[in-house]
C-alpha positions in Angstrom: 53.8 -47.5 -43.8 54.2 -46.6 -40.2 57.6 -46.0 -38.6 57.8 -46.2 -34.9 61.2 -45.3 -33.2 61.6 -46.2 -29.5 64.4 -44.8 -27.5 65.7 -46.9 -24.6 68.1 -46.4 -21.7 69.3 -49.3 -19.6 70.3 -49.2 -16.1 74.1 -50.0 -15.9 73.4 -53.1 -13.7 70.8 -54.4 -16.0 72.5 -53.8 -19.3 73.3 -57.5 -20.5 69.7 -58.7 -19.4 68.0 -55.7 -21.3 70.0 -56.5 -24.5 68.9 -60.2 -24.2 65.4 -59.3 -23.8 65.3 -56.5 -26.5 67.2 -58.8 -28.9 64.7 -61.7 -28.3 61.7 -59.3 -28.9 63.3 -58.0 -32.2 64.0 -61.2 -33.6 60.5 -62.5 -33.0 59.0 -59.4 -34.3 60.7 -59.8 -37.5 58.6 -62.9 -38.1 55.4 -61.3 -37.8 53.2 -60.7 -40.9 53.0 -56.9 -41.5 56.4 -56.1 -40.0 58.6 -54.7 -42.8 61.7 -54.0 -40.6 62.6 -54.2 -36.9 66.0 -53.2 -35.7 67.5 -53.0 -32.2 70.5 -50.6 -32.3 73.0 -49.7 -29.6 74.4 -46.2 -29.4 78.2 -46.3 -30.0 79.3 -43.6 -27.5 76.8 -44.4 -24.8 76.4 -48.2 -24.8 73.3 -47.9 -22.2 71.3 -46.2 -24.9 69.3 -48.1 -27.5 66.9 -47.5 -30.3 64.1 -49.7 -31.8 63.4 -48.8 -35.5 60.3 -50.5 -36.5 58.3 -50.3 -39.8 54.8 -51.7 -40.1 52.6 -52.0 -43.1 49.8 -50.4 -41.4 48.2 -49.5 -38.1 46.8 -53.1 -37.9 50.1 -54.6 -38.1 51.3 -52.4 -35.2 48.4 -53.3 -33.0 48.8 -56.9 -33.8 52.5 -56.7 -32.7 51.4 -55.3 -29.4 49.2 -58.4 -28.8 52.1 -61.0 -29.5 53.5 -63.1 -26.7 57.0 -61.8 -27.4 55.7 -58.1 -26.9 53.9 -59.0 -23.8 57.1 -60.6 -22.4 59.2 -57.3 -23.4 56.6 -55.2 -21.5 56.6 -57.6 -18.5 60.4 -58.5 -18.3 62.3 -56.0 -20.5 60.6 -52.7 -19.6 61.4 -52.9 -15.9 65.1 -53.1 -16.8 65.0 -49.6 -18.2 66.5 -46.6 -16.3 63.5 -44.3 -17.5 60.3 -44.5 -19.4 60.6 -45.4 -23.1 60.3 -42.5 -25.7 58.1 -43.5 -28.8 58.1 -41.3 -31.9 55.8 -42.0 -34.7 56.6 -41.2 -38.3 54.7 -41.4 -41.6 56.5 -42.3 -44.8 56.8 -39.2 -47.2 59.0 -40.4 -50.0 
């Protein structure tokens, strides 16, 4: 299993559009073979901050995800709505 956590921060003026794009990407990602879990979370005390919590069966599933049309849309449309660069942290399941 591979766990990827991605931290996002929206610009105030693009908040609603970012939510739409990230939610679309999350919903489509959940349909992919090899995706165990894909959650889009909003920070309660700072509503412009978000987290993507993604679990993949293996590296091949993660790479396949990055090649999907909805991920490409996210990169082209969603990412430019961010206030700063995404922060990705990779984890391996221990127990």
